[in-house]
Structures are given as structure tokens and as C-alpha cells.
PASEDREN-360660 format. One record per residue: residue number from 1; residue in one letter; y, x, z of N, C-alpha, C in turn. Coordinates in nm, 3 decimals. Layout:
REM PASEDREN-360660
<seq NUM | type A | n.v Y | n.u X | n.w Z | ca.v Y | ca.u X | ca.w Z | c.v Y | c.u X | c.w Z> .
...
***
This chain:
REM PASEDREN-360660
<seq 1 | type M | n.v 11.193 | n.u 10.727 | n.w 8.822 | ca.v 11.097 | ca.u 10.561 | ca.w 8.778 | c.v 10.968 | c.u 10.634 | c.w 8.696> .
<seq 2 | type T | n.v 10.896 | n.u 10.513 | n.w 8.787 | ca.v 10.775 | ca.u 10.496 | ca.w 8.829 | c.v 10.640 | c.u 10.436 | c.w 8.725> .
<seq 3 | type T | n.v 10.560 | n.u 10.487 | n.w 8.667 | ca.v 10.464 | ca.u 10.436 | ca.w 8.586 | c.v 10.368 | c.u 10.352 | c.w 8.649> .
<seq 4 | type T | n.v 10.284 | n.u 10.239 | n.w 8.689 | ca.v 10.187 | ca.u 10.154 | ca.w 8.708 | c.v 10.104 | c.u 10.139 | c.w 8.600> .
<seq 5 | type I | n.v 9.989 | n.u 10.208 | n.w 8.668 | ca.v 9.838 | ca.u 10.146 | ca.w 8.517 | c.v 9.761 | c.u 10.055 | c.w 8.628> .
<seq 6 | type Y | n.v 9.725 | n.u 9.965 | n.w 8.612 | ca.v 9.574 | ca.u 9.843 | ca.w 8.697 | c.v 9.489 | c.u 9.940 | c.w 8.596> .
<seq 7 | type H | n.v 9.418 | n.u 9.985 | n.w 8.620 | ca.v 9.348 | ca.u 10.085 | ca.w 8.530 | c.v 9.195 | c.u 10.025 | c.w 8.613> .
<seq 8 | type N | n.v 9.096 | n.u 10.011 | n.w 8.490 | ca.v 8.964 | ca.u 10.016 | ca.w 8.527 | c.v 8.883 | c.u 10.156 | c.w 8.456> .
<seq 9 | type P | n.v 8.833 | n.u 10.259 | n.w 8.559 | ca.v 8.801 | ca.u 10.376 | ca.w 8.503 | c.v 8.686 | c.u 10.285 | c.w 8.435> .
<seq 10 | type D | n.v 8.544 | n.u 10.196 | n.w 8.418 | ca.v 8.430 | ca.u 10.133 | ca.w 8.349 | c.v 8.503 | c.u 10.142 | c.w 8.148> .
<seq 11 | type C | n.v 8.670 | n.u 10.105 | n.w 8.158 | ca.v 8.653 | ca.u 10.053 | ca.w 8.083 | c.v 8.717 | c.u 10.082 | c.w 7.975> .
<seq 12 | type G | n.v 8.686 | n.u 10.143 | n.w 7.817 | ca.v 8.833 | ca.u 10.309 | ca.w 7.729 | c.v 8.923 | c.u 10.211 | c.w 7.706> .
<seq 13 | type T | n.v 8.909 | n.u 10.097 | n.w 7.706 | ca.v 9.067 | ca.u 10.071 | ca.w 7.685 | c.v 9.186 | c.u 10.126 | c.w 7.773> .
<seq 14 | type S | n.v 9.140 | n.u 10.126 | n.w 7.860 | ca.v 9.230 | ca.u 10.196 | ca.w 8.048 | c.v 9.193 | c.u 10.283 | c.w 8.006> .
<seq 15 | type R | n.v 9.095 | n.u 10.352 | n.w 7.969 | ca.v 9.112 | ca.u 10.479 | ca.w 7.998 | c.v 9.219 | c.u 10.551 | c.w 7.864> .
<seq 16 | type N | n.v 9.217 | n.u 10.542 | n.w 7.733 | ca.v 9.281 | ca.u 10.587 | ca.w 7.598 | c.v 9.468 | c.u 10.556 | c.w 7.666> .
<seq 17 | type T | n.v 9.503 | n.u 10.430 | n.w 7.713 | ca.v 9.584 | ca.u 10.415 | ca.w 7.771 | c.v 9.660 | c.u 10.523 | c.w 7.920> .
<seq 18 | type L | n.v 9.562 | n.u 10.553 | n.w 7.978 | ca.v 9.643 | ca.u 10.619 | ca.w 8.085 | c.v 9.599 | c.u 10.753 | c.w 8.023> .
<seq 19 | type A | n.v 9.582 | n.u 10.792 | n.w 7.909 | ca.v 9.537 | ca.u 10.899 | ca.w 7.843 | c.v 9.682 | c.u 10.900 | c.w 7.809> .
<seq 20 | type L | n.v 9.709 | n.u 10.814 | n.w 7.698 | ca.v 9.862 | ca.u 10.779 | ca.w 7.677 | c.v 9.966 | c.u 10.796 | c.w 7.713> .
<seq 21 | type I | n.v 9.980 | n.u 10.784 | n.w 7.874 | ca.v 10.022 | ca.u 10.771 | ca.w 7.927 | c.v 10.081 | c.u 10.884 | c.w 7.958> .
<seq 22 | type R | n.v 9.926 | n.u 11.004 | n.w 8.031 | ca.v 9.918 | ca.u 11.133 | ca.w 8.074 | c.v 9.986 | c.u 11.241 | c.w 7.944> .
<seq 23 | type N | n.v 9.955 | n.u 11.139 | n.w 7.764 | ca.v 9.997 | ca.u 11.236 | ca.w 7.662 | c.v 10.195 | c.u 11.244 | c.w 7.717> .
<seq 24 | type A | n.v 10.198 | n.u 11.194 | n.w 7.773 | ca.v 10.340 | ca.u 11.172 | ca.w 7.721 | c.v 10.406 | c.u 11.241 | c.w 7.873> .
<seq 25 | type G | n.v 10.302 | n.u 11.338 | n.w 7.930 | ca.v 10.409 | ca.u 11.380 | ca.w 8.056 | c.v 10.383 | c.u 11.366 | c.w 8.192> .
<seq 26 | type I | n.v 10.320 | n.u 11.155 | n.w 8.143 | ca.v 10.364 | ca.u 11.075 | ca.w 8.263 | c.v 10.219 | c.u 11.098 | c.w 8.357> .
<seq 27 | type E | n.v 10.215 | n.u 11.140 | n.w 8.530 | ca.v 10.087 | ca.u 11.124 | ca.w 8.590 | c.v 10.154 | c.u 10.906 | c.w 8.637> .
<seq 28 | type P | n.v 10.076 | n.u 10.884 | n.w 8.588 | ca.v 10.169 | ca.u 10.723 | ca.w 8.694 | c.v 10.043 | c.u 10.697 | c.w 8.896> .
<seq 29 | type L | n.v 10.081 | n.u 10.630 | n.w 8.878 | ca.v 10.041 | ca.u 10.509 | ca.w 8.963 | c.v 9.959 | c.u 10.470 | c.w 8.950> .
<seq 30 | type I | n.v 9.788 | n.u 10.485 | n.w 8.993 | ca.v 9.682 | ca.u 10.432 | ca.w 8.921 | c.v 9.670 | c.u 10.351 | c.w 9.026> .
<seq 31 | type I | n.v 9.587 | n.u 10.208 | n.w 9.026 | ca.v 9.538 | ca.u 10.159 | ca.w 9.101 | c.v 9.384 | c.u 10.086 | c.w 9.055> .
<seq 32 | type E | n.v 9.316 | n.u 10.126 | n.w 9.102 | ca.v 9.199 | ca.u 10.064 | ca.w 9.105 | c.v 9.193 | c.u 9.970 | c.w 9.116> .
<seq 33 | type Y | n.v 9.200 | n.u 9.836 | n.w 9.012 | ca.v 9.204 | ca.u 9.687 | ca.w 9.085 | c.v 9.054 | c.u 9.639 | c.w 9.122> .
<seq 34 | type L | n.v 8.973 | n.u 9.726 | n.w 9.096 | ca.v 8.845 | ca.u 9.637 | ca.w 9.122 | c.v 8.827 | c.u 9.618 | c.w 9.296> .
<seq 35 | type K | n.v 8.864 | n.u 9.798 | n.w 9.311 | ca.v 8.851 | ca.u 9.782 | ca.w 9.461 | c.v 9.007 | c.u 9.777 | c.w 9.544> .
<seq 36 | type T | n.v 9.120 | n.u 9.785 | n.w 9.490 | ca.v 9.210 | ca.u 9.678 | ca.w 9.508 | c.v 9.273 | c.u 9.658 | c.w 9.467> .
<seq 37 | type P | n.v 9.217 | n.u 9.520 | n.w 9.463 | ca.v 9.354 | ca.u 9.358 | ca.w 9.367 | c.v 9.470 | c.u 9.304 | c.w 9.385> .
<seq 38 | type P | n.v 9.526 | n.u 9.338 | n.w 9.310 | ca.v 9.778 | ca.u 9.291 | ca.w 9.345 | c.v 9.663 | c.u 9.107 | c.w 9.508> .
<seq 39 | type D | n.v 9.739 | n.u 9.153 | n.w 9.543 | ca.v 9.763 | ca.u 9.001 | ca.w 9.635 | c.v 9.848 | c.u 8.838 | c.w 9.547> .
<seq 40 | type R | n.v 9.807 | n.u 8.730 | n.w 9.549 | ca.v 9.911 | ca.u 8.647 | ca.w 9.448 | c.v 9.985 | c.u 8.688 | c.w 9.351> .
<seq 41 | type A | n.v 10.104 | n.u 8.716 | n.w 9.475 | ca.v 10.268 | ca.u 8.737 | ca.w 9.512 | c.v 10.284 | c.u 8.845 | c.w 9.351> .
<seq 42 | type T | n.v 10.159 | n.u 8.957 | n.w 9.336 | ca.v 10.155 | ca.u 8.999 | ca.w 9.248 | c.v 10.086 | c.u 8.981 | c.w 9.148> .
<seq 43 | type L | n.v 10.052 | n.u 8.931 | n.w 9.172 | ca.v 10.005 | ca.u 8.966 | ca.w 9.011 | c.v 10.114 | c.u 8.758 | c.w 8.922> .
<seq 44 | type V | n.v 10.120 | n.u 8.725 | n.w 8.998 | ca.v 10.200 | ca.u 8.638 | ca.w 9.020 | c.v 10.329 | c.u 8.685 | c.w 8.924> .
<seq 45 | type D | n.v 10.388 | n.u 8.777 | n.w 8.968 | ca.v 10.437 | ca.u 8.839 | ca.w 8.903 | c.v 10.492 | c.u 8.911 | c.w 8.778> .
<seq 46 | type L | n.v 10.376 | n.u 8.970 | n.w 8.829 | ca.v 10.287 | ca.u 9.139 | ca.w 8.638 | c.v 10.322 | c.u 8.990 | c.w 8.587> .
<seq 47 | type I | n.v 10.286 | n.u 8.871 | n.w 8.549 | ca.v 10.176 | ca.u 8.735 | ca.w 8.471 | c.v 10.376 | c.u 8.790 | c.w 8.390> .
<seq 48 | type A | n.v 10.425 | n.u 8.688 | n.w 8.482 | ca.v 10.551 | ca.u 8.644 | ca.w 8.446 | c.v 10.621 | c.u 8.798 | c.w 8.388> .
<seq 49 | type R | n.v 10.654 | n.u 8.864 | n.w 8.367 | ca.v 10.689 | ca.u 9.019 | ca.w 8.366 | c.v 10.658 | c.u 9.066 | c.w 8.216> .
<seq 50 | type S | n.v 10.527 | n.u 9.059 | n.w 8.202 | ca.v 10.371 | ca.u 9.092 | ca.w 8.110 | c.v 10.506 | c.u 8.937 | c.w 8.015> .
<seq 51 | type G | n.v 10.544 | n.u 8.786 | n.w 8.051 | ca.v 10.572 | ca.u 8.703 | ca.w 7.934 | c.v 10.456 | c.u 8.605 | c.w 7.857> .
<seq 52 | type L | n.v 10.303 | n.u 8.692 | n.w 7.920 | ca.v 10.213 | ca.u 8.624 | ca.w 7.853 | c.v 10.212 | c.u 8.513 | c.w 7.932> .
<seq 53 | type A | n.v 10.139 | n.u 8.406 | n.w 7.906 | ca.v 10.066 | ca.u 8.338 | ca.w 7.957 | c.v 9.955 | c.u 8.335 | c.w 8.014> .
<seq 54 | type V | n.v 9.910 | n.u 8.251 | n.w 8.110 | ca.v 9.839 | ca.u 8.327 | ca.w 8.260 | c.v 9.749 | c.u 8.333 | c.w 8.180> .
<seq 55 | type R | n.v 9.681 | n.u 8.236 | n.w 8.101 | ca.v 9.527 | ca.u 8.291 | ca.w 7.998 | c.v 9.509 | c.u 8.354 | c.w 7.917> .
<seq 56 | type D | n.v 9.640 | n.u 8.372 | n.w 7.860 | ca.v 9.599 | ca.u 8.595 | ca.w 7.842 | c.v 9.586 | c.u 8.692 | c.w 7.858> .
<seq 57 | type V | n.v 9.604 | n.u 8.664 | n.w 8.086 | ca.v 9.532 | ca.u 8.746 | ca.w 8.098 | c.v 9.441 | c.u 8.809 | c.w 8.091> .
<seq 58 | type V | n.v 9.329 | n.u 8.678 | n.w 8.185 | ca.v 9.240 | ca.u 8.625 | ca.w 8.174 | c.v 9.163 | c.u 8.698 | c.w 8.087> .
<seq 59 | type R | n.v 9.043 | n.u 8.797 | n.w 8.181 | ca.v 8.963 | ca.u 8.843 | ca.w 8.080 | c.v 8.817 | c.u 8.713 | c.w 8.004> .
<seq 60 | type Q | n.v 8.863 | n.u 8.728 | n.w 7.935 | ca.v 8.753 | ca.u 8.594 | ca.w 7.835 | c.v 8.633 | c.u 8.642 | c.w 7.749> .
<seq 61 | type K | n.v 8.600 | n.u 8.685 | n.w 7.796 | ca.v 8.485 | ca.u 8.799 | ca.w 7.743 | c.v 8.447 | c.u 8.845 | c.w 7.834> .
<seq 62 | type E | n.v 8.490 | n.u 8.767 | n.w 8.060 | ca.v 8.398 | ca.u 8.786 | ca.w 8.139 | c.v 8.245 | c.u 8.752 | c.w 8.185> .
<seq 63 | type P | n.v 8.119 | n.u 8.688 | n.w 8.117 | ca.v 8.015 | ca.u 8.593 | ca.w 8.178 | c.v 8.071 | c.u 8.516 | c.w 8.297> .
<seq 64 | type A | n.v 8.187 | n.u 8.524 | n.w 8.442 | ca.v 8.224 | ca.u 8.455 | ca.w 8.509 | c.v 8.286 | c.u 8.397 | c.w 8.481> .
<seq 65 | type Y | n.v 8.391 | n.u 8.434 | n.w 8.347 | ca.v 8.503 | ca.u 8.276 | ca.w 8.231 | c.v 8.437 | c.u 8.212 | c.w 8.220> .
<seq 66 | type T | n.v 8.343 | n.u 8.159 | n.w 8.118 | ca.v 8.224 | ca.u 8.035 | ca.w 8.132 | c.v 8.181 | c.u 8.002 | c.w 8.216> .
<seq 67 | type A | n.v 8.123 | n.u 8.110 | n.w 8.358 | ca.v 8.040 | ca.u 8.064 | ca.w 8.484 | c.v 8.111 | c.u 7.950 | c.w 8.587> .
<seq 68 | type L | n.v 8.288 | n.u 8.002 | n.w 8.585 | ca.v 8.329 | ca.u 7.874 | ca.w 8.679 | c.v 8.451 | c.u 7.835 | c.w 8.600> .
<seq 69 | type Q | n.v 8.382 | n.u 7.824 | n.w 8.485 | ca.v 8.422 | ca.u 7.644 | ca.w 8.368 | c.v 8.612 | c.u 7.703 | c.w 8.301> .
<seq 70 | type L | n.v 8.656 | n.u 7.785 | n.w 8.353 | ca.v 8.767 | ca.u 7.870 | ca.w 8.349 | c.v 8.762 | c.u 7.856 | c.w 8.179> .
<seq 71 | type D | n.v 8.690 | n.u 7.809 | n.w 8.062 | ca.v 8.726 | ca.u 7.879 | ca.w 7.963 | c.v 8.715 | c.u 7.673 | c.w 7.931> .
<seq 72 | type L | n.v 8.781 | n.u 7.539 | n.w 8.032 | ca.v 8.804 | ca.u 7.421 | ca.w 7.981 | c.v 8.952 | c.u 7.377 | c.w 7.984> .
<seq 73 | type P | n.v 8.989 | n.u 7.389 | n.w 7.894 | ca.v 9.139 | ca.u 7.351 | ca.w 7.862 | c.v 9.231 | c.u 7.267 | c.w 7.969> .
<seq 74 | type A | n.v 9.148 | n.u 7.229 | n.w 8.091 | ca.v 9.203 | ca.u 7.151 | ca.w 8.211 | c.v 9.269 | c.u 7.210 | c.w 8.315> .
<seq 75 | type T | n.v 9.181 | n.u 7.315 | n.w 8.295 | ca.v 9.180 | ca.u 7.458 | ca.w 8.456 | c.v 9.344 | c.u 7.519 | c.w 8.395> .
<seq 76 | type S | n.v 9.386 | n.u 7.476 | n.w 8.531 | ca.v 9.516 | ca.u 7.496 | ca.w 8.578 | c.v 9.565 | c.u 7.642 | c.w 8.587> .
<seq 77 | type D | n.v 9.714 | n.u 7.614 | n.w 8.553 | ca.v 9.737 | ca.u 7.842 | ca.w 8.595 | c.v 9.672 | c.u 7.877 | c.w 8.720> .
<seq 78 | type D | n.v 9.691 | n.u 7.747 | n.w 8.805 | ca.v 9.718 | ca.u 7.801 | ca.w 8.998 | c.v 9.590 | c.u 7.816 | c.w 8.974> .
<seq 79 | type Q | n.v 9.452 | n.u 7.746 | n.w 8.880 | ca.v 9.313 | ca.u 7.729 | ca.w 8.887 | c.v 9.243 | c.u 7.913 | c.w 8.851> .
<seq 80 | type L | n.v 9.370 | n.u 7.934 | n.w 8.742 | ca.v 9.353 | ca.u 8.070 | ca.w 8.735 | c.v 9.333 | c.u 8.160 | c.w 8.781> .
<seq 81 | type I | n.v 9.420 | n.u 8.125 | n.w 8.824 | ca.v 9.501 | ca.u 8.280 | ca.w 8.950 | c.v 9.405 | c.u 8.343 | c.w 9.033> .
<seq 82 | type D | n.v 9.360 | n.u 8.136 | n.w 9.099 | ca.v 9.326 | ca.u 8.169 | ca.w 9.238 | c.v 9.162 | c.u 8.281 | c.w 9.218> .
<seq 83 | type A | n.v 9.123 | n.u 8.227 | n.w 9.077 | ca.v 8.978 | ca.u 8.275 | ca.w 9.002 | c.v 8.948 | c.u 8.452 | c.w 8.993> .
<seq 84 | type M | n.v 9.097 | n.u 8.464 | n.w 8.998 | ca.v 9.125 | ca.u 8.634 | ca.w 8.901 | c.v 9.148 | c.u 8.669 | c.w 9.075> .
<seq 85 | type L | n.v 9.182 | n.u 8.592 | n.w 9.099 | ca.v 9.211 | ca.u 8.685 | ca.w 9.313 | c.v 9.056 | c.u 8.705 | c.w 9.374> .
<seq 86 | type A | n.v 8.965 | n.u 8.576 | n.w 9.342 | ca.v 8.836 | ca.u 8.578 | ca.w 9.433 | c.v 8.733 | c.u 8.692 | c.w 9.305> .
<seq 87 | type H | n.v 8.764 | n.u 8.642 | n.w 9.190 | ca.v 8.681 | ca.u 8.805 | ca.w 9.087 | c.v 8.810 | c.u 8.856 | c.w 8.995> .
<seq 88 | type P | n.v 8.848 | n.u 8.989 | n.w 9.036 | ca.v 8.942 | ca.u 9.058 | ca.w 9.021 | c.v 8.872 | c.u 9.128 | c.w 8.850> .
<seq 89 | type I | n.v 8.732 | n.u 9.124 | n.w 8.838 | ca.v 8.697 | ca.u 9.183 | ca.w 8.657 | c.v 8.692 | c.u 9.124 | c.w 8.611> .
<seq 90 | type L | n.v 8.796 | n.u 8.966 | n.w 8.624 | ca.v 8.886 | ca.u 8.850 | ca.w 8.463 | c.v 9.018 | c.u 8.929 | c.w 8.523> .
<seq 91 | type I | n.v 9.077 | n.u 9.012 | n.w 8.537 | ca.v 9.222 | ca.u 8.968 | ca.w 8.518 | c.v 9.222 | c.u 9.121 | c.w 8.375> .
<seq 92 | type N | n.v 9.216 | n.u 9.055 | n.w 8.264 | ca.v 9.262 | ca.u 9.203 | ca.w 8.216 | c.v 9.326 | c.u 9.320 | c.w 8.198> .
<seq 93 | type R | n.v 9.268 | n.u 9.383 | n.w 8.131 | ca.v 9.296 | ca.u 9.537 | ca.w 8.182 | c.v 9.399 | c.u 9.621 | c.w 7.997> .
<seq 94 | type P | n.v 9.432 | n.u 9.702 | n.w 8.043 | ca.v 9.505 | ca.u 9.715 | ca.w 8.132 | c.v 9.662 | c.u 9.661 | c.w 8.191> .
<seq 95 | type L | n.v 9.687 | n.u 9.665 | n.w 8.241 | ca.v 9.806 | ca.u 9.605 | ca.w 8.255 | c.v 9.960 | c.u 9.717 | c.w 8.290> .
<seq 96 | type V | n.v 9.974 | n.u 9.755 | n.w 8.262 | ca.v 10.125 | ca.u 9.912 | ca.w 8.289 | c.v 10.227 | c.u 9.853 | c.w 8.288> .
<seq 97 | type V | n.v 10.293 | n.u 9.936 | n.w 8.408 | ca.v 10.471 | ca.u 9.857 | ca.w 8.496 | c.v 10.540 | c.u 9.986 | c.w 8.427> .
<seq 98 | type V | n.v 10.640 | n.u 9.967 | n.w 8.327 | ca.v 10.709 | ca.u 10.100 | ca.w 8.376 | c.v 10.885 | c.u 10.075 | c.w 8.332> .
<seq 99 | type D | n.v 10.932 | n.u 10.112 | n.w 8.445 | ca.v 11.112 | ca.u 10.035 | ca.w 8.468 | c.v 11.115 | c.u 9.911 | c.w 8.485> .
<seq 100 | type G | n.v 11.001 | n.u 9.802 | n.w 8.559 | ca.v 11.053 | ca.u 9.668 | ca.w 8.555 | c.v 10.980 | c.u 9.616 | c.w 8.424> .
<seq 101 | type Q | n.v 10.950 | n.u 9.678 | n.w 8.338 | ca.v 10.850 | ca.u 9.600 | ca.w 8.188 | c.v 10.743 | c.u 9.609 | c.w 8.235> .
<seq 102 | type V | n.v 10.676 | n.u 9.514 | n.w 8.190 | ca.v 10.510 | ca.u 9.473 | ca.w 8.232 | c.v 10.417 | c.u 9.483 | c.w 8.037> .
<seq 103 | type R | n.v 10.379 | n.u 9.581 | n.w 8.047 | ca.v 10.253 | ca.u 9.467 | ca.w 7.931 | c.v 10.083 | c.u 9.477 | c.w 7.987> .
<seq 104 | type L | n.v 10.050 | n.u 9.379 | n.w 7.839 | ca.v 9.922 | ca.u 9.450 | ca.w 7.883 | c.v 9.814 | c.u 9.509 | c.w 7.756> .
<seq 105 | type C | n.v 9.803 | n.u 9.626 | n.w 7.779 | ca.v 9.794 | ca.u 9.734 | ca.w 7.652 | c.v 9.671 | c.u 9.697 | c.w 7.613> .
<seq 106 | type R | n.v 9.633 | n.u 9.586 | n.w 7.555 | ca.v 9.558 | ca.u 9.564 | ca.w 7.493 | c.v 9.611 | c.u 9.500 | c.w 7.295> .
<seq 107 | type P | n.v 9.544 | n.u 9.643 | n.w 7.220 | ca.v 9.489 | ca.u 9.758 | ca.w 7.241 | c.v 9.599 | c.u 9.854 | c.w 7.309> .
<seq 108 | type S | n.v 9.512 | n.u 10.054 | n.w 7.368 | ca.v 9.582 | ca.u 10.045 | ca.w 7.379 | c.v 9.727 | c.u 10.118 | c.w 7.320> .
<seq 109 | type E | n.v 9.761 | n.u 10.145 | n.w 7.247 | ca.v 9.903 | ca.u 10.195 | ca.w 7.211 | c.v 10.001 | c.u 10.157 | c.w 7.239> .
<seq 110 | type V | n.v 10.037 | n.u 9.996 | n.w 7.289 | ca.v 10.116 | ca.u 9.886 | ca.w 7.335 | c.v 10.146 | c.u 9.973 | c.w 7.399> .
<seq 111 | type V | n.v 10.104 | n.u 10.021 | n.w 7.540 | ca.v 10.189 | ca.u 10.100 | ca.w 7.581 | c.v 10.251 | c.u 10.236 | c.w 7.503> .
<seq 112 | type L | n.v 10.297 | n.u 10.285 | n.w 7.401 | ca.v 10.361 | ca.u 10.362 | ca.w 7.323 | c.v 10.536 | c.u 10.320 | c.w 7.331> .
<seq 113 | type D | n.v 10.455 | n.u 10.198 | n.w 7.376 | ca.v 10.646 | ca.u 10.021 | ca.w 7.376 | c.v 10.735 | c.u 10.099 | c.w 7.481> .
<seq 114 | type I | n.v 10.659 | n.u 10.110 | n.w 7.561 | ca.v 10.729 | ca.u 10.077 | ca.w 7.684 | c.v 10.731 | c.u 10.236 | c.w 7.727> .
<seq 115 | type L | n.v 10.648 | n.u 10.354 | n.w 7.690 | ca.v 10.700 | ca.u 10.496 | ca.w 7.771 | c.v 10.807 | c.u 10.524 | c.w 7.763> .
<seq 116 | type P | n.v 10.911 | n.u 10.583 | n.w 7.792 | ca.v 11.019 | ca.u 10.671 | ca.w 7.850 | c.v 11.000 | c.u 10.842 | c.w 7.783> .
<seq 117 | type Q | n.v 10.923 | n.u 10.841 | n.w 7.753 | ca.v 10.955 | ca.u 10.977 | ca.w 7.731 | c.v 10.802 | c.u 10.983 | c.w 7.553> .
<seq 118 | type P | n.v 10.892 | n.u 11.057 | n.w 7.490 | ca.v 10.782 | ca.u 11.093 | ca.w 7.376 | c.v 10.653 | c.u 11.158 | c.w 7.415> .
<seq 119 | type Q | n.v 10.500 | n.u 11.138 | n.w 7.355 | ca.v 10.404 | ca.u 11.110 | ca.w 7.346 | c.v 10.435 | c.u 11.365 | c.w 7.299> .
<seq 120 | type Q | n.v 10.340 | n.u 11.424 | n.w 7.318 | ca.v 10.339 | ca.u 11.548 | ca.w 7.359 | c.v 10.296 | c.u 11.643 | c.w 7.297> .
<seq 121 | type G | n.v 10.209 | n.u 11.552 | n.w 7.210 | ca.v 10.103 | ca.u 11.585 | ca.w 7.128 | c.v 10.008 | c.u 11.467 | c.w 7.050> .
<seq 122 | type A | n.v 9.916 | n.u 11.573 | n.w 6.956 | ca.v 9.821 | ca.u 11.433 | ca.w 6.857 | c.v 9.705 | c.u 11.406 | c.w 7.009> .
<seq 123 | type F | n.v 9.668 | n.u 11.318 | n.w 6.923 | ca.v 9.600 | ca.u 11.193 | ca.w 7.034 | c.v 9.484 | c.u 11.109 | c.w 6.997> .
<seq 124 | type S | n.v 9.325 | n.u 11.153 | n.w 7.011 | ca.v 9.237 | ca.u 11.002 | ca.w 6.949 | c.v 9.200 | c.u 10.951 | c.w 7.105> .
<seq 125 | type K | n.v 9.170 | n.u 10.843 | n.w 6.999 | ca.v 9.083 | ca.u 10.741 | ca.w 7.122 | c.v 8.999 | c.u 10.793 | c.w 7.106> .
<seq 126 | type E | n.v 8.891 | n.u 10.731 | n.w 7.281 | ca.v 8.757 | ca.u 10.747 | ca.w 7.305 | c.v 8.656 | c.u 10.743 | c.w 7.111> .
<seq 127 | type D | n.v 8.685 | n.u 10.670 | n.w 7.090 | ca.v 8.593 | ca.u 10.646 | ca.w 6.953 | c.v 8.662 | c.u 10.751 | c.w 6.859> .
<seq 128 | type G | n.v 8.760 | n.u 10.897 | n.w 6.875 | ca.v 8.834 | ca.u 10.913 | ca.w 6.730 | c.v 8.895 | c.u 10.852 | c.w 6.640> .
<seq 129 | type E | n.v 8.997 | n.u 10.759 | n.w 6.689 | ca.v 9.082 | ca.u 10.680 | ca.w 6.588 | c.v 9.217 | c.u 10.780 | c.w 6.640> .
<seq 130 | type R | n.v 9.277 | n.u 10.857 | n.w 6.625 | ca.v 9.392 | ca.u 10.899 | ca.w 6.580 | c.v 9.476 | c.u 10.829 | c.w 6.563> .
<seq 131 | type V | n.v 9.588 | n.u 10.806 | n.w 6.663 | ca.v 9.644 | ca.u 10.727 | ca.w 6.739 | c.v 9.787 | c.u 10.842 | c.w 6.764> .
<seq 132 | type I | n.v 9.834 | n.u 10.963 | n.w 6.748 | ca.v 9.958 | ca.u 11.050 | ca.w 6.785 | c.v 9.888 | c.u 11.172 | c.w 6.677> .
<seq 133 | type D | n.v 9.963 | n.u 11.241 | n.w 6.595 | ca.v 9.908 | ca.u 11.327 | ca.w 6.518 | c.v 10.033 | c.u 11.485 | c.w 6.633> .
<seq 134 | type Q | n.v 10.010 | n.u 11.531 | n.w 6.553 | ca.v 10.019 | ca.u 11.708 | ca.w 6.574 | c.v 10.207 | c.u 11.708 | c.w 6.638> .
<seq 135 | type H | n.v 10.214 | n.u 11.620 | n.w 6.566 | ca.v 10.383 | ca.u 11.618 | ca.w 6.627 | c.v 10.426 | c.u 11.526 | c.w 6.732> .
<seq 136 | type G | n.v 10.283 | n.u 11.456 | n.w 6.771 | ca.v 10.356 | ca.u 11.356 | ca.w 6.855 | c.v 10.419 | c.u 11.266 | c.w 6.837> .
<seq 137 | type Q | n.v 10.413 | n.u 11.192 | n.w 6.691 | ca.v 10.448 | ca.u 11.069 | ca.w 6.634 | c.v 10.334 | c.u 10.986 | c.w 6.607> .
<seq 138 | type R | n.v 10.359 | n.u 10.843 | n.w 6.633 | ca.v 10.201 | ca.u 10.752 | ca.w 6.588 | c.v 10.163 | c.u 10.762 | c.w 6.419> .
<seq 139 | type V | n.v 10.037 | n.u 10.748 | n.w 6.379 | ca.v 9.963 | ca.u 10.788 | ca.w 6.336 | c.v 9.916 | c.u 10.683 | c.w 6.255> .
<seq 140 | type P | n.v 9.987 | n.u 10.605 | n.w 6.108 | ca.v 9.955 | ca.u 10.490 | ca.w 6.031 | c.v 9.849 | c.u 10.410 | c.w 6.036> .
<seq 141 | type H | n.v 9.870 | n.u 10.325 | n.w 6.086 | ca.v 9.715 | ca.u 10.277 | ca.w 5.993 | c.v 9.759 | c.u 10.137 | c.w 5.967> .
<seq 142 | type G | n.v 9.586 | n.u 10.123 | n.w 5.912 | ca.v 9.651 | ca.u 9.944 | ca.w 5.789 | c.v 9.570 | c.u 9.977 | c.w 5.695> .
***
């Protein structure tokens, strides 16, 4: 079984997600999508398998989102996909694929829902938030 992460090493959420995957003893295929963006068919497939709307996979916090007027309600899914292909920074991250399942891992703990193996030890996010205890169990938040 292959685990793939569409990763941006400059993104803390993406780094935390990658670290959680590795904390489960899995070394994923890492695709730095800013260097190697997916083609249209791959992007469309990832979005479809994620169960999300196209707009939910667009990174709306990027300046290009409003600069390209992608925030307009009339913007079609095809236009959003075209924009993500032309400007890969607009692809929200990280997208993780495990055994055919795709998740947009925001927050990073979402990845825990699809990993086939348990966490192997304690884990804290870069900001210090504890996510996994010393027994490999999720730390309740709330």
C-alpha cells in the first residue's frame, strides 16, 4: 500500500501531516506539488475522491485567489481547476492519498483517519500542541 502526500515543505500543516505519517512508521511518496504539479486528470481525480467541492480545495488565503477574481460566485469549477493548474500555490495542502482514499489534511490530524497503522509514539505539532500521547493515542482536545 502506497501513501502519497502532496506536500509543501514551507507549510507548517503540511510538515505536521508528514511527521504524523512518519510517526505511524510509514515513509510516504512525497510530491512537492509546487515543483511537480499534478496534471488536470490527476487533480480532478484527487478532488473527486476527496469528496470535497472544487472550491474547498482551492487555497482561498492566497493573494492570487482574489487577484484572479476566483472569489466571485460565478467562477466555475473548470475555471478554478484551470487556476490551480496555472498557479499550483492555489492547491490547498496537504492532500494525502492512502489506499485510494484522499483527504485534505487541514488540520493535520485528519490524516489519522486514513492511516492504516497506529501512531508509534508521542507527537506534538511544531507549535507545541500535543496530538498523540506516549502510548500512541490521540490527545483529546476541546
